[in-house]
C-alpha positions as CSV (number, residue, x, y, z in Angstrom):
1,M,97.9,87.1,114.3
2,R,95.1,89.6,115.0
3,F,91.8,89.0,116.6
4,A,88.8,91.2,117.5
5,L,86.2,91.1,120.2
6,I,83.3,93.4,120.4
7,C,81.3,93.4,123.6
8,A,77.6,94.0,123.4
9,L,76.2,97.4,124.5
10,I,73.9,97.0,127.5
11,P,71.6,99.5,129.2
12,T,73.1,102.7,130.4
13,L,71.9,102.5,134.0
14,A,74.3,101.2,136.7
15,F,73.1,98.0,138.4
16,G,74.1,96.2,141.5
17,Q,77.7,95.6,142.5
18,V,80.5,94.0,140.5
19,Q,80.4,90.2,140.9
20,Q,83.5,89.6,143.1
21,G,82.7,87.0,145.8
22,A,82.4,87.2,149.5
23,P,84.8,89.5,151.5
24,N,87.6,88.0,153.6
25,A,87.1,90.5,156.5
26,D,83.9,91.9,158.1
27,F,85.1,95.5,158.3
28,Q,82.6,98.3,157.5
29,P,83.8,101.1,155.1
30,A,84.6,104.5,156.6
31,F,82.3,106.2,154.1
32,A,79.8,105.4,151.4
33,G,81.4,104.2,148.2
34,Q,84.7,103.3,149.7
35,T,84.3,99.7,148.5
36,R,82.0,97.7,146.3
37,A,80.8,100.7,144.3
38,A,77.9,100.2,141.9
39,A,78.6,98.2,138.8
40,L,78.9,100.4,135.7
41,P,77.2,99.5,132.4
42,Q,79.4,97.4,130.3
43,T,81.4,99.4,127.8
44,P,81.5,98.1,124.2
45,V,85.1,97.6,123.3
46,T,87.1,96.3,120.3
47,V,90.3,94.4,121.2
48,T,93.1,93.8,118.8
49,R,96.4,92.1,119.3
50,F,99.1,94.7,118.8
51,A,102.3,92.8,119.7
52,T,103.2,89.3,120.9
53,G,106.2,87.2,121.9
54,L,107.3,89.1,125.0
55,D,108.8,87.2,127.9
56,A,107.1,88.1,131.2
57,P,106.7,91.8,130.3
58,W,106.4,94.2,133.3
59,G,106.2,97.9,132.1
60,I,105.4,99.7,128.9
61,A,105.7,103.4,128.0
62,R,105.1,105.4,124.8
63,L,107.9,107.2,123.0
64,P,107.1,110.5,121.2
65,S,107.7,108.7,117.9
66,G,104.7,106.4,118.5
67,Q,107.0,103.5,119.4
68,F,107.0,101.9,122.8
69,V,109.7,100.8,125.2
70,V,108.9,97.7,127.2
71,T,110.6,95.8,130.0
72,E,110.8,92.1,130.5
73,K,111.2,90.8,134.0
74,G,114.2,88.7,133.2
75,G,116.3,91.8,132.5
76,T,115.6,92.7,128.9
77,M,114.4,96.0,127.5
78,R,113.0,96.3,124.0
79,I,111.4,98.7,121.5
80,I,108.0,97.9,119.9
81,G,107.5,99.6,116.6
82,V,104.4,101.4,115.4
83,D,103.6,98.2,113.5
84,G,103.9,96.0,116.6
85,A,107.3,94.6,115.6
86,V,109.5,93.8,118.7
87,S,113.2,94.7,118.6
88,A,116.2,92.9,119.8
89,P,117.2,93.6,123.4
90,L,118.6,97.1,124.1
91,Q,122.2,97.1,125.3
92,G,123.3,98.8,128.6
93,V,120.7,97.5,131.1
94,P,122.4,97.1,134.5
95,K,122.7,93.8,136.3
96,I,119.4,92.6,137.7
97,A,118.5,90.5,140.7
98,R,116.2,87.9,139.2
99,G,114.0,85.6,141.2
100,G,110.7,85.7,143.0
101,Q,109.0,89.0,142.3
102,G,112.3,90.7,141.5
103,G,113.7,91.6,138.1
104,L,113.5,94.4,135.6
105,L,110.4,96.3,136.5
106,D,108.8,99.6,135.4
107,V,109.9,101.9,132.6
108,A,109.0,105.6,131.9
109,V,109.9,108.2,129.3
110,S,111.2,111.6,130.2
111,P,108.7,114.4,129.7
112,N,111.6,116.1,127.8
113,F,112.6,113.0,125.8
114,N,112.8,114.9,122.5
115,R,115.6,117.0,124.1
116,D,117.3,114.6,126.5
117,R,116.3,111.1,125.2
118,S,116.2,109.9,128.8
119,L,114.5,106.8,130.0
120,F,113.8,106.0,133.7
121,W,113.3,102.5,135.0
122,T,113.1,100.5,138.3
123,Y,114.6,97.1,139.0
124,A,115.6,94.7,141.7
125,K,119.3,95.5,142.3
126,P,121.7,92.8,143.7
127,V,123.7,94.2,146.6
128,Q,125.6,92.9,149.6
129,G,123.1,91.4,152.0
130,G,120.4,90.7,149.4
131,A,118.5,92.9,147.0
132,V,116.8,96.3,146.9
133,T,114.5,98.3,144.7
134,A,116.5,100.7,142.6
135,A,115.7,103.4,140.0
136,A,118.0,104.2,137.1
137,R,118.2,106.7,134.3
138,G,119.8,106.3,130.9
139,T,120.0,107.9,127.5
140,L,118.5,106.0,124.6
141,G,120.7,106.1,121.5
142,A,119.4,105.8,117.9
143,D,121.3,102.5,117.7
144,G,119.2,101.0,120.6
145,T,122.0,101.4,123.2
146,L,121.5,102.8,126.7
147,S,124.3,105.1,127.7
148,D,125.1,107.3,130.7
149,V,123.3,104.7,132.9
150,R,123.3,105.6,136.6
151,D,121.2,104.9,139.6
152,I,119.2,107.8,140.9
153,F,117.6,105.9,143.9
154,V,118.7,102.8,145.8
155,Q,116.4,101.4,148.6
156,M,117.9,100.9,152.0
157,P,118.6,98.7,153.8
158,A,119.0,95.5,151.8
159,V,117.0,92.4,152.8
160,R,117.0,88.8,151.5
161,G,114.0,87.3,149.9
162,G,112.2,88.0,146.6
163,R,108.9,89.7,147.5
164,H,107.3,93.1,147.3
165,F,109.7,95.2,145.4
166,G,106.9,97.6,144.3
167,S,107.5,99.3,141.9
168,R,106.5,102.1,139.6
169,I,108.4,105.2,138.4
170,V,106.6,108.4,137.3
171,P,108.6,111.4,136.0
172,A,106.8,114.7,136.4
173,A,106.9,117.8,134.2
174,D,108.5,119.8,137.1
175,G,111.7,117.7,137.0
176,T,110.8,115.5,139.9
177,V,110.4,111.7,139.8
178,W,108.1,109.5,141.9
179,I,109.1,106.0,142.9
180,T,107.0,103.4,144.8
181,T,108.7,100.8,147.0
182,G,107.3,97.7,148.6
183,D,107.8,96.4,152.2
184,R,109.9,93.5,150.9
185,G,107.6,91.0,152.5
186,A,107.9,92.3,156.0
187,G,104.4,91.2,157.0
188,D,103.3,92.1,160.5
189,D,106.8,93.5,161.3
190,G,106.3,97.2,160.6
191,T,109.7,98.3,161.8
192,L,111.1,99.2,158.4
193,V,107.8,100.3,156.8
194,Q,107.0,102.7,159.6
195,D,110.6,104.0,160.0
196,V,111.3,107.2,158.0
197,T,115.1,106.4,158.2
198,T,114.4,103.5,155.7
199,T,112.9,103.4,152.3
200,H,110.8,100.3,152.6
201,G,107.0,100.6,151.9
202,K,107.3,104.3,150.9
203,V,106.5,106.7,148.1
204,I,109.8,108.4,147.1
205,R,110.1,111.8,145.5
206,I,113.4,112.9,144.1
207,N,114.8,115.1,141.4
208,A,115.6,113.6,138.0
209,D,119.3,113.6,138.8
210,G,118.8,111.8,142.1
211,T,119.1,114.9,144.4
212,I,116.4,115.6,147.0
213,P,113.7,118.4,146.6
214,A,113.9,120.9,149.4
215,D,110.1,120.7,149.9
216,N,110.0,117.0,150.7
217,P,108.3,116.4,154.1
218,F,111.1,114.5,155.8
219,V,114.1,116.5,154.7
220,G,116.6,116.6,157.5
221,R,115.6,113.2,158.9
222,D,118.5,110.7,158.7
223,G,117.9,108.6,155.6
224,G,114.4,110.0,155.0
225,D,115.1,112.9,152.7
226,G,113.5,111.3,149.6
227,I,110.4,110.0,151.4
228,W,107.1,111.5,150.5
229,S,104.7,109.1,152.4
230,L,105.0,105.9,154.3
231,G,102.9,102.9,155.4
232,H,102.6,101.2,152.0
233,R,102.6,97.5,151.5
234,N,103.3,96.8,147.8
235,P,102.3,99.7,145.5
236,Q,102.6,98.4,141.9
237,G,100.6,101.2,140.3
238,A,101.1,105.0,140.3
239,A,99.9,107.8,138.1
240,L,99.6,111.6,138.3
241,G,96.0,112.8,138.4
242,P,93.8,115.4,140.1
243,G,95.6,116.6,143.2
244,G,99.0,115.0,142.5
245,L,100.1,111.3,142.7
246,W,97.7,108.4,143.1
247,T,98.7,104.8,143.8
248,V,97.2,101.4,143.9
249,E,98.7,98.7,146.2
250,H,98.4,95.1,147.1
251,G,96.8,94.2,150.4
252,P,97.0,90.8,152.1
253,R,93.8,88.7,151.9
254,G,91.6,91.6,151.0
255,G,92.5,95.3,151.4
256,D,93.9,96.3,148.1
257,E,93.9,100.1,148.1
258,L,93.6,103.1,145.9
259,N,95.2,106.1,147.6
260,Q,95.7,109.8,146.7
261,V,99.2,110.2,148.2
262,Q,99.7,113.3,150.4
263,P,103.1,114.6,151.7
264,G,104.1,113.3,155.1
265,R,101.1,111.1,155.5
266,N,101.0,107.5,156.9
267,Y,98.9,105.0,155.0
268,G,98.8,102.5,157.7
269,W,100.6,99.3,156.7
270,P,101.0,97.1,158.7
271,L,99.3,98.7,161.7
272,V,95.8,98.6,160.1
273,S,94.3,97.0,157.0
274,Y,90.9,96.3,155.4
275,G,92.2,92.8,154.9
276,I,93.5,89.9,156.9
277,N,96.7,87.9,156.8
278,Y,96.9,85.0,154.4
279,R,96.8,82.5,157.3
280,G,93.5,84.1,158.5
281,S,94.9,86.1,161.5
282,D,94.5,89.9,162.1
283,V,96.8,92.4,160.5
284,G,98.5,94.6,163.1
285,S,96.0,96.0,165.6
286,G,93.2,93.9,164.0
287,Q,91.4,97.2,163.0
288,A,90.8,98.7,159.6
289,R,91.5,102.3,160.7
290,A,93.2,104.3,163.5
291,Q,93.6,108.0,164.3
292,G,96.4,109.6,162.4
293,L,96.4,107.0,159.6
294,E,95.0,107.8,156.2
295,E,91.9,106.2,154.8
296,P,92.2,104.7,151.3
297,V,90.0,106.4,148.7
298,Y,88.8,102.9,147.7
299,Y,89.5,99.3,148.7
300,W,88.8,95.8,147.3
301,D,88.0,92.7,149.3
302,P,88.4,90.2,147.8
303,V,91.5,91.6,146.0
304,I,92.1,92.5,142.4
305,A,95.9,92.3,142.8
306,P,96.4,95.7,141.2
307,S,99.3,96.3,138.8
308,N,99.7,99.7,137.1
309,M,97.1,102.4,136.6
310,A,96.3,105.3,134.3
311,F,93.9,108.2,134.3
312,Y,91.9,108.2,131.1
313,D,92.3,111.4,129.1
314,G,91.4,110.1,125.7
315,S,88.6,110.9,123.2
316,Y,86.0,108.4,124.5
317,G,83.8,110.8,126.6
318,P,82.2,108.3,129.0
319,W,85.6,107.3,130.3
320,Q,87.0,110.9,130.7
321,G,88.7,111.3,134.0
322,D,88.2,107.6,135.0
323,I,91.0,105.4,136.4
324,L,92.0,102.3,134.6
325,I,93.8,99.6,136.6
326,G,95.4,96.3,135.6
327,S,94.3,93.3,137.7
328,L,96.6,90.3,138.1
329,N,94.1,88.2,140.1
330,P,91.5,87.3,138.8
331,G,92.8,89.3,135.8
332,A,91.0,92.1,134.1
333,L,91.1,95.8,133.2
334,V,89.3,97.6,136.0
335,R,87.6,100.9,135.4
336,L,86.7,103.2,138.3
337,K,84.3,106.1,137.6
338,M,85.5,109.1,139.6
339,Q,83.5,112.1,140.9
340,G,84.9,114.7,143.3
341,G,87.9,112.5,144.2
342,R,85.6,109.5,145.1
343,V,84.7,106.3,143.3
344,I,81.1,106.2,142.2
345,G,81.2,103.1,139.9
346,E,83.3,100.1,138.9
347,E,83.5,98.0,135.7
348,R,85.5,94.9,134.9
349,L,86.7,94.5,131.3
350,L,88.9,91.9,129.5
351,T,88.2,89.3,132.2
352,D,89.4,86.6,129.8
353,V,92.8,87.8,128.8
354,G,94.7,86.7,132.0
355,R,96.9,88.8,134.2
356,V,97.1,92.5,133.2
357,R,100.5,94.1,134.1
358,D,100.4,97.6,132.7
359,V,98.0,100.1,131.1
360,E,98.9,102.9,128.7
361,V,96.4,105.5,127.3
362,L,97.1,106.5,123.7
363,P,96.7,109.9,122.1
364,D,93.9,108.5,119.8
365,G,91.8,107.4,122.8
366,A,92.6,103.7,122.7
367,V,94.3,101.9,125.6
368,L,97.3,99.5,125.4
369,V,97.1,96.6,127.9
370,L,100.2,94.6,128.7
371,T,99.6,91.0,129.8
372,D,101.8,88.6,131.7
373,G,101.3,86.2,128.9
374,G,103.5,88.3,126.6
375,A,101.0,90.2,124.6
376,V,100.2,93.8,124.1
377,L,96.5,94.4,123.4
378,R,95.0,97.5,121.9
379,V,91.6,98.3,123.4
380,Q,89.3,100.7,121.6
381,P,86.2,101.8,123.7
382,G,82.9,102.8,122.2
């Protein structure tokens, strides 16, 4: 079934702030525009249903053929055809730790797919002592079978519980791969997150074969060779953009963050936060910032519960260079207008489609939106 929704065009001047409710914390931003940027004029969009019937989908990525590979949290990977038809499950996916926030997570296509037919994905891996976030690589055969499947990253140490696996995977044209990991629900205990001998609450950078790039900032530190940055809570969005890798991550009650991730930097969790704990108590020091810890480019309070993100490089001029972010709570497609590396405006789109899990910009300028409800929506701006 297909449906269409066309939003009315309203005046082109920004007005007020996005309607989002009272903040949970009373922190003041470190600089103008760090939170509650001006509301952008509403973009007229046409929304059509491209595919349906998926079971708790988590990640989607476009193949050079115009097809899409999609993951389902329960452990299934499928191909969506150019006509929206959903394939049978691909064979060869490794064993998944299911439960809580764990499962089969993100998926990405090799920049050299036409030559190597490689897919990358992240998943909750069952191991002795609990589960970890892992990243794998495999070769997609014409018959829909994954072969030569091998882990290229395994988080350490293992912990029990099913929270905060992260996780996104972003292969780059230079042959490196970025992976985001969550703190596994550590809360106020920052021992693992702040320790560069572990890979909890980190951004990881490795080569596509799992080896470590020589220019990583913590090379030579026990266990920390693959770490690019630390102090992250639960980054479920990542994309390459101006200046390198950008991430969005879940805060507690308030304090969701957009970060431009720099090598060797500490992004503060759980020492500081622009939010508070769910029970109402302070996070860490009770401060939003501290010397030596990086400021987020932007933060939300109350939260948007960010999922994946993408830089818009399509044909619709007013969105060029903007960041599109999926929101799980309250659910929406969030657009951030960027200028000089700062946010100058925010728009909330698709506020009635439920939880948005992933965002994919298409060559024709449209955007695919993956929803927790099992649908893939095609969004055409303008």
